N, C-alpha and C positions, 0 to 999 in steps of 0.2 A: 504494500500500500504506500502511496506517495505521502510525504510529510504533509500534514494538514496545514492550511494557512489560516483556518478559523477554528476557534475552540468555543464550545459551550461548556462552561463550568457549572456543574450541578452541585450546589453547596448543600451538604447534608447536615453539617454541624456548625457552620459559620467559620470565621477566620481562625486559623491556626498558624503558628510561625513557619511551618513547613511550606506554606504558600510562597514565601519569598524565594526559596530555591527553585521552585517550580516555575515561577515567573522569569527568573534569570535564565532558565533553560529555554523557555519560550522565546525570549529575546534572541538568544543564540540561534534558535531555529527560524528566526524571522517570522514568527506568527504575526499576522496583521490585525486580527480581530479576536477579542474575547468578550463573550456575552455571559453574564452571571445570572443564574436563576436559583431560587431556593432560599435557605436560611441566611439571613444577614447579607443579602446580595448587594445592597447599596454600599455597605462598609467594605466588602471585599473588592468591589469595583474601585473605590477610593484608594485602597491599598495598592492595587495593581497600577493605577495611574501614578501614584507616588513612586513606585519602584521603577517605572519606565522613565521618569524624569531623573531619578537618582540625585546626584549632587549637581546636576545641571551642566556638567562639562561635556557629556555626550548623550543627550536624551535620545530615547528610542520612541518613535511614534507607533503606538498600537491603539487602534480604535477600540473603545470599550463601551459596554452598555450593561445596565442591570435591569432585571425584570421584576416587577412588583409582585406582592404576595398572591394576587389574583391571576398571575400568568403561570403557565405550565412549562415543563421541559419542552414539550412539543412546540409551544409558542416561541420559545427561545431558538430552537432549531430552525423553525420556519423563517424567522427573521434573519438568522445567519445565512441561510441558503439564498435569501433574496439579495444579499450584498453582491455587487458586481464590480467591474473595472479592476482597480488595484486591490480590491477586497474579494475578488473571485477566488475560488478554490474549494478544496475539500473541507468539510466540517467534521470535527471530532468532538465527541462528548467525553468530558472528564468528570468523574465523580470525586468530590473532595469533602 
């Protein structure tokens, strides 16, 4: 399978420190989009945004979005699949 360019992060427990290393790996893999759905989605999106900016010396642009409590995993996948242009590519679901 080709490396995904888009991730849907399905948060089962909310933010945990392990997320930082996962996001660093996504930056290395040049992931272009992460949509977060599930528990504490807004906070997790904020953390991802902060990690992409880092110290500001070499920020990495990654489009992010969070889905509200009334949205499902399927809603998040559907949105990710609709992104095109520089955000086109495979979607992978990661449970966290």
